[in-house]
Predicted model as a PDB file, atoms N, CA, C, CB and O in Angstrom, pLDDT in the B-factor column:
MODEL        1                                                                  
ATOM      1  N   MET A   1     175.835 151.670 -36.933  1.00 79.00           N  
ATOM      2  CA  MET A   1     174.577 151.372 -36.274  1.00 79.00           C  
ATOM      3  C   MET A   1     174.222 152.552 -35.365  1.00 79.00           C  
ATOM      4  CB  MET A   1     174.665 150.035 -35.464  1.00 79.00           C  
ATOM      5  O   MET A   1     175.030 153.012 -34.559  1.00 79.00           O  
ATOM      6  N   GLU A   2     173.012 153.010 -35.523  1.00 83.00           N  
ATOM      7  CA  GLU A   2     172.579 154.188 -34.785  1.00 83.00           C  
ATOM      8  C   GLU A   2     172.049 153.820 -33.403  1.00 83.00           C  
ATOM      9  CB  GLU A   2     171.511 154.935 -35.571  1.00 83.00           C  
ATOM     10  O   GLU A   2     171.836 152.647 -33.096  1.00 83.00           O  
ATOM     11  N   LEU A   3     171.845 154.825 -32.590  1.00 89.00           N  
ATOM     12  CA  LEU A   3     171.415 154.608 -31.205  1.00 89.00           C  
ATOM     13  C   LEU A   3     170.048 153.927 -31.139  1.00 89.00           C  
ATOM     14  CB  LEU A   3     171.368 155.939 -30.453  1.00 89.00           C  
ATOM     15  O   LEU A   3     169.847 153.042 -30.307  1.00 89.00           O  
ATOM     16  N   ARG A   4     169.113 154.318 -31.992  1.00 88.00           N  
ATOM     17  CA  ARG A   4     167.779 153.704 -31.941  1.00 88.00           C  
ATOM     18  C   ARG A   4     167.835 152.223 -32.295  1.00 88.00           C  
ATOM     19  CB  ARG A   4     166.820 154.431 -32.891  1.00 88.00           C  
ATOM     20  O   ARG A   4     167.061 151.427 -31.761  1.00 88.00           O  
ATOM     21  N   GLN A   5     168.743 151.848 -33.191  1.00 91.00           N  
ATOM     22  CA  GLN A   5     168.894 150.447 -33.547  1.00 91.00           C  
ATOM     23  C   GLN A   5     169.514 149.657 -32.397  1.00 91.00           C  
ATOM     24  CB  GLN A   5     169.748 150.308 -34.807  1.00 91.00           C  
ATOM     25  O   GLN A   5     169.147 148.504 -32.169  1.00 91.00           O  
ATOM     26  N   GLN A   6     170.431 150.257 -31.688  1.00 94.00           N  
ATOM     27  CA  GLN A   6     171.014 149.600 -30.519  1.00 94.00           C  
ATOM     28  C   GLN A   6     169.967 149.417 -29.426  1.00 94.00           C  
ATOM     29  CB  GLN A   6     172.204 150.409 -29.982  1.00 94.00           C  
ATOM     30  O   GLN A   6     169.944 148.388 -28.750  1.00 94.00           O  
ATOM     31  N   ILE A   7     169.109 150.404 -29.255  1.00 95.00           N  
ATOM     32  CA  ILE A   7     168.035 150.291 -28.268  1.00 95.00           C  
ATOM     33  C   ILE A   7     167.063 149.185 -28.671  1.00 95.00           C  
ATOM     34  CB  ILE A   7     167.287 151.637 -28.117  1.00 95.00           C  
ATOM     35  O   ILE A   7     166.599 148.425 -27.821  1.00 95.00           O  
ATOM     36  N   GLN A   8     166.754 149.093 -29.957  1.00 96.00           N  
ATOM     37  CA  GLN A   8     165.867 148.030 -30.429  1.00 96.00           C  
ATOM     38  C   GLN A   8     166.470 146.650 -30.182  1.00 96.00           C  
ATOM     39  CB  GLN A   8     165.570 148.211 -31.919  1.00 96.00           C  
ATOM     40  O   GLN A   8     165.757 145.727 -29.789  1.00 96.00           O  
ATOM     41  N   ILE A   9     167.758 146.500 -30.406  1.00 97.00           N  
ATOM     42  CA  ILE A   9     168.416 145.216 -30.165  1.00 97.00           C  
ATOM     43  C   ILE A   9     168.386 144.873 -28.687  1.00 97.00           C  
ATOM     44  CB  ILE A   9     169.864 145.243 -30.674  1.00 97.00           C  
ATOM     45  O   ILE A   9     168.139 143.723 -28.323  1.00 97.00           O  
ATOM     46  N   LEU A  10     168.635 145.856 -27.832  1.00 97.00           N  
ATOM     47  CA  LEU A  10     168.567 145.614 -26.388  1.00 97.00           C  
ATOM     48  C   LEU A  10     167.151 145.225 -25.951  1.00 97.00           C  
ATOM     49  CB  LEU A  10     169.029 146.862 -25.620  1.00 97.00           C  
ATOM     50  O   LEU A  10     166.984 144.351 -25.100  1.00 97.00           O  
ATOM     51  N   LEU A  11     166.138 145.867 -26.525  1.00 97.00           N  
ATOM     52  CA  LEU A  11     164.758 145.498 -26.208  1.00 97.00           C  
ATOM     53  C   LEU A  11     164.435 144.084 -26.675  1.00 97.00           C  
ATOM     54  CB  LEU A  11     163.788 146.487 -26.842  1.00 97.00           C  
ATOM     55  O   LEU A  11     163.740 143.344 -25.979  1.00 97.00           O  
ATOM     56  N   ILE A  12     164.932 143.706 -27.845  1.00 97.00           N  
ATOM     57  CA  ILE A  12     164.708 142.347 -28.339  1.00 97.00           C  
ATOM     58  C   ILE A  12     165.333 141.332 -27.389  1.00 97.00           C  
ATOM     59  CB  ILE A  12     165.287 142.179 -29.762  1.00 97.00           C  
ATOM     60  O   ILE A  12     164.701 140.335 -27.041  1.00 97.00           O  
ATOM     61  N   ILE A  13     166.559 141.579 -26.972  1.00 97.00           N  
ATOM     62  CA  ILE A  13     167.230 140.654 -26.057  1.00 97.00           C  
ATOM     63  C   ILE A  13     166.499 140.586 -24.725  1.00 97.00           C  
ATOM     64  CB  ILE A  13     168.688 141.076 -25.835  1.00 97.00           C  
ATOM     65  O   ILE A  13     166.277 139.496 -24.197  1.00 97.00           O  
ATOM     66  N   PHE A  14     166.125 141.727 -24.180  1.00 97.00           N  
ATOM     67  CA  PHE A  14     165.448 141.748 -22.885  1.00 97.00           C  
ATOM     68  C   PHE A  14     164.108 141.015 -22.936  1.00 97.00           C  
ATOM     69  CB  PHE A  14     165.236 143.186 -22.426  1.00 97.00           C  
ATOM     70  O   PHE A  14     163.817 140.183 -22.077  1.00 97.00           O  
ATOM     71  N   PHE A  15     163.293 141.330 -23.950  1.00 97.00           N  
ATOM     72  CA  PHE A  15     161.979 140.702 -24.032  1.00 97.00           C  
ATOM     73  C   PHE A  15     162.064 139.227 -24.428  1.00 97.00           C  
ATOM     74  CB  PHE A  15     161.111 141.450 -25.025  1.00 97.00           C  
ATOM     75  O   PHE A  15     161.146 138.457 -24.145  1.00 97.00           O  
ATOM     76  N   THR A  16     163.152 138.832 -25.076  1.00 96.00           N  
ATOM     77  CA  THR A  16     163.358 137.402 -25.333  1.00 96.00           C  
ATOM     78  C   THR A  16     163.571 136.662 -24.020  1.00 96.00           C  
ATOM     79  CB  THR A  16     164.564 137.180 -26.278  1.00 96.00           C  
ATOM     80  O   THR A  16     163.015 135.583 -23.819  1.00 96.00           O  
ATOM     81  N   PHE A  17     164.369 137.231 -23.132  1.00 96.00           N  
ATOM     82  CA  PHE A  17     164.551 136.620 -21.811  1.00 96.00           C  
ATOM     83  C   PHE A  17     163.247 136.596 -21.023  1.00 96.00           C  
ATOM     84  CB  PHE A  17     165.622 137.375 -21.019  1.00 96.00           C  
ATOM     85  O   PHE A  17     162.956 135.628 -20.321  1.00 96.00           O  
ATOM     86  N   VAL A  18     162.473 137.656 -21.141  1.00 95.00           N  
ATOM     87  CA  VAL A  18     161.175 137.686 -20.460  1.00 95.00           C  
ATOM     88  C   VAL A  18     160.255 136.601 -21.015  1.00 95.00           C  
ATOM     89  CB  VAL A  18     160.514 139.075 -20.610  1.00 95.00           C  
ATOM     90  O   VAL A  18     159.537 135.949 -20.257  1.00 95.00           O  
ATOM     91  N   ALA A  19     160.274 136.407 -22.324  1.00 93.00           N  
ATOM     92  CA  ALA A  19     159.431 135.374 -22.938  1.00 93.00           C  
ATOM     93  C   ALA A  19     159.840 133.983 -22.464  1.00 93.00           C  
ATOM     94  CB  ALA A  19     159.513 135.453 -24.472  1.00 93.00           C  
ATOM     95  O   ALA A  19     158.986 133.152 -22.156  1.00 93.00           O  
ATOM     96  N   PHE A  20     161.145 133.732 -22.407  1.00 92.00           N  
ATOM     97  CA  PHE A  20     161.600 132.431 -21.916  1.00 92.00           C  
ATOM     98  C   PHE A  20     161.275 132.247 -20.438  1.00 92.00           C  
ATOM     99  CB  PHE A  20     163.103 132.276 -22.141  1.00 92.00           C  
ATOM    100  O   PHE A  20     160.937 131.146 -20.004  1.00 92.00           O  
ATOM    101  N   ALA A  21     161.377 133.323 -19.672  1.00 92.00           N  
ATOM    102  CA  ALA A  21     161.096 133.224 -18.239  1.00 92.00           C  
ATOM    103  C   ALA A  21     159.617 133.023 -17.959  1.00 92.00           C  
ATOM    104  CB  ALA A  21     161.585 134.464 -17.524  1.00 92.00           C  
ATOM    105  O   ALA A  21     159.264 132.441 -16.934  1.00 92.00           O  
ATOM    106  N   SER A  22     158.754 133.487 -18.834  1.00 90.00           N  
ATOM    107  CA  SER A  22     157.319 133.369 -18.586  1.00 90.00           C  
ATOM    108  C   SER A  22     156.750 132.016 -19.018  1.00 90.00           C  
ATOM    109  CB  SER A  22     156.587 134.477 -19.303  1.00 90.00           C  
ATOM    110  O   SER A  22     155.581 131.727 -18.761  1.00 90.00           O  
ATOM    111  N   TYR A  23     157.566 131.189 -19.671  1.00 87.00           N  
ATOM    112  CA  TYR A  23     157.090 129.877 -20.105  1.00 87.00           C  
ATOM    113  C   TYR A  23     157.138 128.902 -18.926  1.00 87.00           C  
ATOM    114  CB  TYR A  23     157.942 129.344 -21.294  1.00 87.00           C  
ATOM    115  O   TYR A  23     158.161 128.764 -18.256  1.00 87.00           O  
ATOM    116  N   SER A  24     156.032 128.247 -18.696  1.00 83.00           N  
ATOM    117  CA  SER A  24     155.956 127.228 -17.659  1.00 83.00           C  
ATOM    118  C   SER A  24     155.088 126.098 -18.184  1.00 83.00           C  
ATOM    119  CB  SER A  24     155.387 127.807 -16.322  1.00 83.00           C  
ATOM    120  O   SER A  24     153.907 126.292 -18.472  1.00 83.00           O  
ATOM    121  N   GLU A  25     155.672 124.926 -18.306  1.00 84.00           N  
ATOM    122  CA  GLU A  25     154.961 123.807 -18.901  1.00 84.00           C  
ATOM    123  C   GLU A  25     153.827 123.316 -18.012  1.00 84.00           C  
ATOM    124  CB  GLU A  25     155.919 122.676 -19.185  1.00 84.00           C  
ATOM    125  O   GLU A  25     152.802 122.854 -18.515  1.00 84.00           O  
ATOM    126  N   GLY A  26     153.997 123.408 -16.718  1.00 82.00           N  
ATOM    127  CA  GLY A  26     153.000 122.866 -15.796  1.00 82.00           C  
ATOM    128  C   GLY A  26     151.726 123.684 -15.683  1.00 82.00           C  
ATOM    129  O   GLY A  26     150.663 123.123 -15.417  1.00 82.00           O  
ATOM    130  N   THR A  27     151.802 124.986 -15.876  1.00 77.00           N  
ATOM    131  CA  THR A  27     150.629 125.842 -15.661  1.00 77.00           C  
ATOM    132  C   THR A  27     149.744 125.960 -16.888  1.00 77.00           C  
ATOM    133  CB  THR A  27     151.068 127.213 -15.236  1.00 77.00           C  
ATOM    134  O   THR A  27     148.558 126.266 -16.761  1.00 77.00           O  
ATOM    135  N   GLY A  28     150.281 125.729 -18.055  1.00 76.00           N  
ATOM    136  CA  GLY A  28     149.499 125.885 -19.274  1.00 76.00           C  
ATOM    137  C   GLY A  28     149.295 127.340 -19.656  1.00 76.00           C  
ATOM    138  O   GLY A  28     148.396 127.652 -20.437  1.00 76.00           O  
ATOM    139  N   SER A  29     150.097 128.220 -19.129  1.00 83.00           N  
ATOM    140  CA  SER A  29     149.982 129.644 -19.414  1.00 83.00           C  
ATOM    141  C   SER A  29     150.467 129.952 -20.830  1.00 83.00           C  
ATOM    142  CB  SER A  29     150.779 130.461 -18.388  1.00 83.00           C  
ATOM    143  O   SER A  29     151.438 129.365 -21.308  1.00 83.00           O  
ATOM    144  N   THR A  30     149.789 130.865 -21.480  1.00 86.00           N  
ATOM    145  CA  THR A  30     150.202 131.291 -22.823  1.00 86.00           C  
ATOM    146  C   THR A  30     150.784 132.698 -22.803  1.00 86.00           C  
ATOM    147  CB  THR A  30     149.017 131.232 -23.791  1.00 86.00           C  
ATOM    148  O   THR A  30     150.831 133.368 -23.834  1.00 86.00           O  
ATOM    149  N   MET A  31     151.220 133.140 -21.651  1.00 89.00           N  
ATOM    150  CA  MET A  31     151.793 134.482 -21.553  1.00 89.00           C  
ATOM    151  C   MET A  31     153.065 134.607 -22.388  1.00 89.00           C  
ATOM    152  CB  MET A  31     152.090 134.826 -20.092  1.00 89.00           C  
ATOM    153  O   MET A  31     153.392 135.693 -22.865  1.00 89.00           O  
ATOM    154  N   TRP A  32     153.776 133.508 -22.562  1.00 90.00           N  
ATOM    155  CA  TRP A  32     155.005 133.554 -23.346  1.00 90.00           C  
ATOM    156  C   TRP A  32     154.722 133.893 -24.807  1.00 90.00           C  
ATOM    157  CB  TRP A  32     155.741 132.221 -23.253  1.00 90.00           C  
ATOM    158  O   TRP A  32     155.570 134.476 -25.482  1.00 90.00           O  
ATOM    159  N   LEU A  33     153.539 133.533 -25.297  1.00 93.00           N  
ATOM    160  CA  LEU A  33     153.179 133.880 -26.677  1.00 93.00           C  
ATOM    161  C   LEU A  33     153.027 135.387 -26.856  1.00 93.00           C  
ATOM    162  CB  LEU A  33     151.881 133.177 -27.078  1.00 93.00           C  
ATOM    163  O   LEU A  33     153.383 135.931 -27.901  1.00 93.00           O  
ATOM    164  N   GLN A  34     152.512 136.043 -25.859  1.00 94.00           N  
ATOM    165  CA  GLN A  34     152.349 137.497 -25.949  1.00 94.00           C  
ATOM    166  C   GLN A  34     153.707 138.200 -25.959  1.00 94.00           C  
ATOM    167  CB  GLN A  34     151.494 138.016 -24.778  1.00 94.00           C  
ATOM    168  O   GLN A  34     153.907 139.165 -26.697  1.00 94.00           O  
ATOM    169  N   TRP A  35     154.630 137.715 -25.142  1.00 94.00           N  
ATOM    170  CA  TRP A  35     155.969 138.306 -25.138  1.00 94.00           C  
ATOM    171  C   TRP A  35     156.691 138.003 -26.451  1.00 94.00           C  
ATOM    172  CB  TRP A  35     156.791 137.779 -23.939  1.00 94.00           C  
ATOM    173  O   TRP A  35     157.418 138.848 -26.972  1.00 94.00           O  
ATOM    174  N   THR A  36     156.492 136.812 -26.978  1.00 95.00           N  
ATOM    175  CA  THR A  36     157.117 136.455 -28.254  1.00 95.00           C  
ATOM    176  C   THR A  36     156.561 137.303 -29.391  1.00 95.00           C  
ATOM    177  CB  THR A  36     156.905 134.965 -28.559  1.00 95.00           C  
ATOM    178  O   THR A  36     157.298 137.673 -30.305  1.00 95.00           O  
ATOM    179  N   THR A  37     155.274 137.614 -29.342  1.00 96.00           N  
ATOM    180  CA  THR A  37     154.684 138.488 -30.349  1.00 96.00           C  
ATOM    181  C   THR A  37     155.309 139.878 -30.289  1.00 96.00           C  
ATOM    182  CB  THR A  37     153.165 138.580 -30.157  1.00 96.00           C  
ATOM    183  O   THR A  37     155.600 140.476 -31.324  1.00 96.00           O  
ATOM    184  N   LEU A  38     155.512 140.383 -29.093  1.00 97.00           N  
ATOM    185  CA  LEU A  38     156.162 141.685 -28.936  1.00 97.00           C  
ATOM    186  C   LEU A  38     157.578 141.653 -29.498  1.00 97.00           C  
ATOM    187  CB  LEU A  38     156.189 142.099 -27.456  1.00 97.00           C  
ATOM    188  O   LEU A  38     157.994 142.585 -30.186  1.00 97.00           O  
ATOM    189  N   VAL A  39     158.318 140.587 -29.208  1.00 97.00           N  
ATOM    190  CA  VAL A  39     159.682 140.443 -29.746  1.00 97.00           C  
ATOM    191  C   VAL A  39     159.651 140.419 -31.271  1.00 97.00           C  
ATOM    192  CB  VAL A  39     160.354 139.152 -29.205  1.00 97.00           C  
ATOM    193  O   VAL A  39     160.507 141.019 -31.921  1.00 97.00           O  
ATOM    194  N   THR A  40     158.673 139.731 -31.841  1.00 97.00           N  
ATOM    195  CA  THR A  40     158.564 139.649 -33.299  1.00 97.00           C  
ATOM    196  C   THR A  40     158.297 141.022 -33.904  1.00 97.00           C  
ATOM    197  CB  THR A  40     157.451 138.672 -33.700  1.00 97.00           C  
ATOM    198  O   THR A  40     158.913 141.390 -34.905  1.00 97.00           O  
ATOM    199  N   PHE A  41     157.387 141.778 -33.307  1.00 98.00           N  
ATOM    200  CA  PHE A  41     157.095 143.128 -33.817  1.00 98.00           C  
ATOM    201  C   PHE A  41     158.327 144.030 -33.746  1.00 98.00           C  
ATOM    202  CB  PHE A  41     155.940 143.761 -33.021  1.00 98.00           C  
ATOM    203  O   PHE A  41     158.628 144.751 -34.698  1.00 98.00           O  
ATOM    204  N   ILE A  42     159.032 143.989 -32.629  1.00 97.00           N  
ATOM    205  CA  ILE A  42     160.231 144.821 -32.492  1.00 97.00           C  
ATOM    206  C   ILE A  42     161.301 144.378 -33.481  1.00 97.00           C  
ATOM    207  CB  ILE A  42     160.778 144.758 -31.051  1.00 97.00           C  
ATOM    208  O   ILE A  42     162.005 145.212 -34.050  1.00 97.00           O  
ATOM    209  N   PHE A  43     161.428 143.063 -33.689  1.00 97.00           N  
ATOM    210  CA  PHE A  43     162.419 142.543 -34.631  1.00 97.00           C  
ATOM    211  C   PHE A  43     162.141 143.030 -36.051  1.00 97.00           C  
ATOM    212  CB  PHE A  43     162.435 141.010 -34.596  1.00 97.00           C  
ATOM    213  O   PHE A  43     163.053 143.491 -36.737  1.00 97.00           O  
ATOM    214  N   PHE A  44     160.896 142.932 -36.494  1.00 96.00           N  
ATOM    215  CA  PHE A  44     160.594 143.389 -37.849  1.00 96.00           C  
ATOM    216  C   PHE A  44     160.674 144.911 -37.961  1.00 96.00           C  
ATOM    217  CB  PHE A  44     159.208 142.908 -38.268  1.00 96.00           C  
ATOM    218  O   PHE A  44     160.958 145.434 -39.039  1.00 96.00           O  
ATOM    219  N   GLY A  45     160.430 145.622 -36.872  1.00 94.00           N  
ATOM    220  CA  GLY A  45     160.678 147.060 -36.876  1.00 94.00           C  
ATOM    221  C   GLY A  45     162.153 147.363 -37.071  1.00 94.00           C  
ATOM    222  O   GLY A  45     162.517 148.303 -37.777  1.00 94.00           O  
ATOM    223  N   LEU A  46     163.004 146.552 -36.434  1.00 94.00           N  
ATOM    224  CA  LEU A  46     164.452 146.712 -36.612  1.00 94.00           C  
ATOM    225  C   LEU A  46     164.870 146.380 -38.044  1.00 94.00           C  
ATOM    226  CB  LEU A  46     165.215 145.818 -35.620  1.00 94.00           C  
ATOM    227  O   LEU A  46     165.698 147.082 -38.626  1.00 94.00           O  
ATOM    228  N   VAL A  47     164.311 145.327 -38.608  1.00 93.00           N  
ATOM    229  CA  VAL A  47     164.632 144.962 -39.994  1.00 93.00           C  
ATOM    230  C   VAL A  47     164.240 146.101 -40.937  1.00 93.00           C  
ATOM    231  CB  VAL A  47     163.906 143.646 -40.402  1.00 93.00           C  
ATOM    232  O   VAL A  47     165.016 146.475 -41.817  1.00 93.00           O  
ATOM    233  N   PHE A  48     163.039 146.652 -40.753  1.00 90.00           N  
ATOM    234  CA  PHE A  48     162.609 147.776 -41.584  1.00 90.00           C  
ATOM    235  C   PHE A  48     163.525 148.975 -41.389  1.00 90.00           C  
ATOM    236  CB  PHE A  48     161.161 148.161 -41.262  1.00 90.00           C  
ATOM    237  O   PHE A  48     163.895 149.646 -42.353  1.00 90.00           O  
ATOM    238  N   ASP A  49     163.888 149.242 -40.143  1.00 88.00           N  
ATOM    239  CA  ASP A  49     164.746 150.385 -39.839  1.00 88.00           C  
ATOM    240  C   ASP A  49     166.103 150.240 -40.511  1.00 88.00           C  
ATOM    241  CB  ASP A  49     164.921 150.537 -38.327  1.00 88.00           C  
ATOM    242  O   ASP A  49     166.619 151.200 -41.082  1.00 88.00           O  
ATOM    243  N   MET A  50     166.678 149.058 -40.448  1.00 87.00           N  
ATOM    244  CA  MET A  50     168.002 148.862 -41.035  1.00 87.00           C  
ATOM    245  C   MET A  50     167.950 148.810 -42.564  1.00 87.00           C  
ATOM    246  CB  MET A  50     168.625 147.582 -40.497  1.00 87.00           C  
ATOM    247  O   MET A  50     168.909 149.197 -43.231  1.00 87.00           O  
ATOM    248  N   ALA A  51     166.840 148.336 -43.114  1.00 84.00           N  
ATOM    249  CA  ALA A  51     166.769 148.190 -44.565  1.00 84.00           C  
ATOM    250  C   ALA A  51     166.367 149.477 -45.283  1.00 84.00           C  
ATOM    251  CB  ALA A  51     165.797 147.101 -44.914  1.00 84.00           C  
ATOM    252  O   ALA A  51     166.894 149.774 -46.355  1.00 84.00           O  
ATOM    253  N   PHE A  52     165.457 150.227 -44.717  1.00 79.00           N  
ATOM    254  CA  PHE A  52     164.865 151.327 -45.475  1.00 79.00           C  
ATOM    255  C   PHE A  52     165.124 152.718 -44.921  1.00 79.00           C  
ATOM    256  CB  PHE A  52     163.418 151.124 -45.559  1.00 79.00           C  
ATOM    257  O   PHE A  52     164.920 153.699 -45.636  1.00 79.00           O  
ATOM    258  N   THR A  53     165.555 152.839 -43.709  1.00 78.00           N  
ATOM    259  CA  THR A  53     165.762 154.186 -43.182  1.00 78.00           C  
ATOM    260  C   THR A  53     167.237 154.436 -42.923  1.00 78.00           C  
ATOM    261  CB  THR A  53     164.956 154.395 -41.895  1.00 78.00           C  
ATOM    262  O   THR A  53     167.965 153.594 -42.398  1.00 78.00           O  
ATOM    263  N   ASP A  54     167.628 155.601 -43.307  1.00 71.00           N  
ATOM    264  CA  ASP A  54     168.970 156.082 -43.087  1.00 71.00           C  
ATOM    265  C   ASP A  54     168.828 157.586 -42.922  1.00 71.00           C  
ATOM    266  CB  ASP A  54     169.956 155.688 -44.268  1.00 71.00           C  
ATOM    267  O   ASP A  54     167.739 158.134 -43.090  1.00 71.00           O  
ATOM    268  N   GLU A  55     169.886 158.229 -42.606  1.00 67.00           N  
ATOM    269  CA  GLU A  55     169.777 159.667 -42.412  1.00 67.00           C  
ATOM    270  C   GLU A  55     169.364 160.386 -43.683  1.00 67.00           C  
ATOM    271  CB  GLU A  55     171.086 160.223 -41.914  1.00 67.00           C  
ATOM    272  O   GLU A  55     168.738 161.444 -43.618  1.00 67.00           O  
ATOM    273  N   SER A  56     169.705 159.828 -44.844  1.00 65.00           N  
ATOM    274  CA  SER A  56     169.386 160.529 -46.086  1.00 65.00           C  
ATOM    275  C   SER A  56     168.675 159.665 -47.120  1.00 65.00           C  
ATOM    276  CB  SER A  56     170.637 161.071 -46.683  1.00 65.00           C  
ATOM    277  O   SER A  56     168.332 160.177 -48.185  1.00 65.00           O  
ATOM    278  N   SER A  57     168.440 158.397 -46.863  1.00 65.00           N  
ATOM    279  CA  SER A  57     167.914 157.534 -47.918  1.00 65.00           C  
ATOM    280  C   SER A  57     166.394 157.473 -47.970  1.00 65.00           C  
ATOM    281  CB  SER A  57     168.450 156.159 -47.744  1.00 65.00           C  
ATOM    282  O   SER A  57     165.843 157.237 -49.045  1.00 65.00           O  
ATOM    283  N   PHE A  58     165.713 157.668 -46.889  1.00 64.00           N  
ATOM    284  CA  PHE A  58     164.264 157.524 -46.868  1.00 64.00           C  
ATOM    285  C   PHE A  58     163.615 158.897 -46.948  1.00 64.00           C  
ATOM    286  CB  PHE A  58     163.803 156.776 -45.600  1.00 64.00           C  
ATOM    287  O   PHE A  58     163.772 159.724 -46.049  1.00 64.00           O  
ATOM    288  N   ILE A  59     162.882 159.130 -48.033  1.00 66.00           N  
ATOM    289  CA  ILE A  59     162.203 160.411 -48.226  1.00 66.00           C  
ATOM    290  C   ILE A  59     160.708 160.129 -48.337  1.00 66.00           C  
ATOM    291  CB  ILE A  59     162.740 161.166 -49.503  1.00 66.00           C  
ATOM    292  O   ILE A  59     160.272 159.421 -49.245  1.00 66.00           O  
ATOM    293  N   PHE A  60     159.939 160.671 -47.431  1.00 70.00           N  
ATOM    294  CA  PHE A  60     158.492 160.487 -47.470  1.00 70.00           C  
ATOM    295  C   PHE A  60     157.885 161.647 -48.231  1.00 70.00           C  
ATOM    296  CB  PHE A  60     157.890 160.384 -46.037  1.00 70.00           C  
ATOM    297  O   PHE A  60     157.895 162.784 -47.762  1.00 70.00           O  
ATOM    298  N   ASP A  61     157.357 161.354 -49.406  1.00 70.00           N  
ATOM    299  CA  ASP A  61     156.696 162.357 -50.219  1.00 70.00           C  
ATOM    300  C   ASP A  61     155.458 161.712 -50.829  1.00 70.00           C  
ATOM    301  CB  ASP A  61     157.651 162.924 -51.322  1.00 70.00           C  
ATOM    302  O   ASP A  61     155.574 160.993 -51.822  1.00 70.00           O  
ATOM    303  N   PRO A  62     154.281 161.948 -50.266  1.00 77.00           N  
ATOM    304  CA  PRO A  62     153.092 161.253 -50.738  1.00 77.00           C  
ATOM    305  C   PRO A  62     152.580 161.733 -52.095  1.00 77.00           C  
ATOM    306  CB  PRO A  62     152.013 161.398 -49.733  1.00 77.00           C  
ATOM    307  O   PRO A  62     151.736 161.067 -52.695  1.00 77.00           O  
ATOM    308  N   ASP A  63     153.060 162.849 -52.584  1.00 80.00           N  
ATOM    309  CA  ASP A  63     152.600 163.369 -53.867  1.00 80.00           C  
ATOM    310  C   ASP A  63     153.450 162.777 -54.998  1.00 80.00           C  
ATOM    311  CB  ASP A  63     152.664 164.923 -53.886  1.00 80.00           C  
ATOM    312  O   ASP A  63     154.656 163.014 -55.061  1.00 80.00           O  
ATOM    313  N   ALA A  64     152.823 162.017 -55.876  1.00 79.00           N  
ATOM    314  CA  ALA A  64     153.557 161.334 -56.941  1.00 79.00           C  
ATOM    315  C   ALA A  64     154.145 162.313 -57.956  1.00 79.00           C  
ATOM    316  CB  ALA A  64     152.646 160.349 -57.650  1.00 79.00           C  
ATOM    317  O   ALA A  64     155.188 162.026 -58.545  1.00 79.00           O  
ATOM    318  N   ASP A  65     153.508 163.450 -58.172  1.00 83.00           N  
ATOM    319  CA  ASP A  65     154.037 164.426 -59.131  1.00 83.00           C  
ATOM    320  C   ASP A  65     155.374 164.998 -58.664  1.00 83.00           C  
ATOM    321  CB  ASP A  65     153.029 165.562 -59.345  1.00 83.00           C  
ATOM    322  O   ASP A  65     156.280 165.198 -59.473  1.00 83.00           O  
ATOM    323  N   ASN A  66     155.499 165.259 -57.381  1.00 78.00           N  
ATOM    324  CA  ASN A  66     156.787 165.742 -56.863  1.00 78.00           C  
ATOM    325  C   ASN A  66     157.879 164.706 -57.076  1.00 78.00           C  
ATOM    326  CB  ASN A  66     156.676 166.087 -55.369  1.00 78.00           C  
ATOM    327  O   ASN A  66     159.007 165.043 -57.434  1.00 78.00           O  
ATOM    328  N   TRP A  67     157.537 163.446 -56.853  1.00 75.00           N  
ATOM    329  CA  TRP A  67     158.516 162.377 -57.038  1.00 75.00           C  
ATOM    330  C   TRP A  67     158.926 162.256 -58.511  1.00 75.00           C  
ATOM    331  CB  TRP A  67     157.946 161.039 -56.533  1.00 75.00           C  
ATOM    332  O   TRP A  67     160.102 162.052 -58.812  1.00 75.00           O  
ATOM    333  N   ARG A  68     157.963 162.380 -59.426  1.00 80.00           N  
ATOM    334  CA  ARG A  68     158.272 162.319 -60.852  1.00 80.00           C  
ATOM    335  C   ARG A  68     159.185 163.469 -61.268  1.00 80.00           C  
ATOM    336  CB  ARG A  68     156.985 162.347 -61.677  1.00 80.00           C  
ATOM    337  O   ARG A  68     160.104 163.274 -62.064  1.00 80.00           O  
ATOM    338  N   ARG A  69     158.942 164.644 -60.745  1.00 80.00           N  
ATOM    339  CA  ARG A  69     159.785 165.794 -61.075  1.00 80.00           C  
ATOM    340  C   ARG A  69     161.227 165.576 -60.627  1.00 80.00           C  
ATOM    341  CB  ARG A  69     159.227 167.062 -60.430  1.00 80.00           C  
ATOM    342  O   ARG A  69     162.165 166.018 -61.291  1.00 80.00           O  
ATOM    343  N   LYS A  70     161.396 164.890 -59.494  1.00 76.00           N  
ATOM    344  CA  LYS A  70     162.749 164.664 -58.987  1.00 76.00           C  
ATOM    345  C   LYS A  70     163.478 163.569 -59.747  1.00 76.00           C  
ATOM    346  CB  LYS A  70     162.699 164.313 -57.520  1.00 76.00           C  
ATOM    347  O   LYS A  70     164.701 163.627 -59.874  1.00 76.00           O  
ATOM    348  N   THR A  71     162.769 162.578 -60.251  1.00 79.00           N  
ATOM    349  CA  THR A  71     163.444 161.404 -60.812  1.00 79.00           C  
ATOM    350  C   THR A  71     163.427 161.328 -62.330  1.00 79.00           C  
ATOM    351  CB  THR A  71     162.824 160.175 -60.268  1.00 79.00           C  
ATOM    352  O   THR A  71     164.382 160.821 -62.918  1.00 79.00           O  
ATOM    353  N   GLU A  72     162.374 161.814 -62.989  1.00 79.00           N  
ATOM    354  CA  GLU A  72     162.292 161.695 -64.451  1.00 79.00           C  
ATOM    355  C   GLU A  72     162.933 162.890 -65.116  1.00 79.00           C  
ATOM    356  CB  GLU A  72     160.833 161.559 -64.909  1.00 79.00           C  
ATOM    357  O   GLU A  72     162.814 164.020 -64.642  1.00 79.00           O  
ATOM    358  N   VAL A  73     163.612 162.635 -66.211  1.00 73.00           N  
ATOM    359  CA  VAL A  73     164.367 163.682 -66.880  1.00 73.00           C  
ATOM    360  C   VAL A  73     163.468 164.624 -67.669  1.00 73.00           C  
ATOM    361  CB  VAL A  73     165.397 163.070 -67.797  1.00 73.00           C  
ATOM    362  O   VAL A  73     163.627 165.842 -67.590  1.00 73.00           O  
ATOM    363  N   GLY A  74     162.530 164.075 -68.426  1.00 67.00           N  
ATOM    364  CA  GLY A  74     161.752 164.918 -69.314  1.00 67.00           C  
ATOM    365  C   GLY A  74     160.435 165.414 -68.750  1.00 67.00           C  
ATOM    366  O   GLY A  74     159.586 165.880 -69.511  1.00 67.00           O  
ATOM    367  N   TYR A  75     160.236 165.331 -67.452  1.00 53.00           N  
ATOM    368  CA  TYR A  75     158.962 165.728 -66.885  1.00 53.00           C  
ATOM    369  C   TYR A  75     158.873 167.207 -66.672  1.00 53.00           C  
ATOM    370  CB  TYR A  75     158.726 165.025 -65.600  1.00 53.00           C  
ATOM    371  O   TYR A  75     157.852 167.702 -66.196  1.00 53.00           O  
TER     372      TYR A  75                                                      
ENDMDL                                                                          
END                                                                             
């Protein structure tokens, strides 16, 4: 697990506590929803980071011809 992933996990934990702390049944405040949305975005960013990015696995190449040259044998 890389440093950025550890930072993302710490942010998820911290903002989860903030979301729980901002919930108050008596006031009718919806501030906890905003914190929960932030936690959700960071969580899915972590899922994407762990699933698709690695030091050597994710290659961004928007030109399809370059990708075909690298992967197809007879191109």
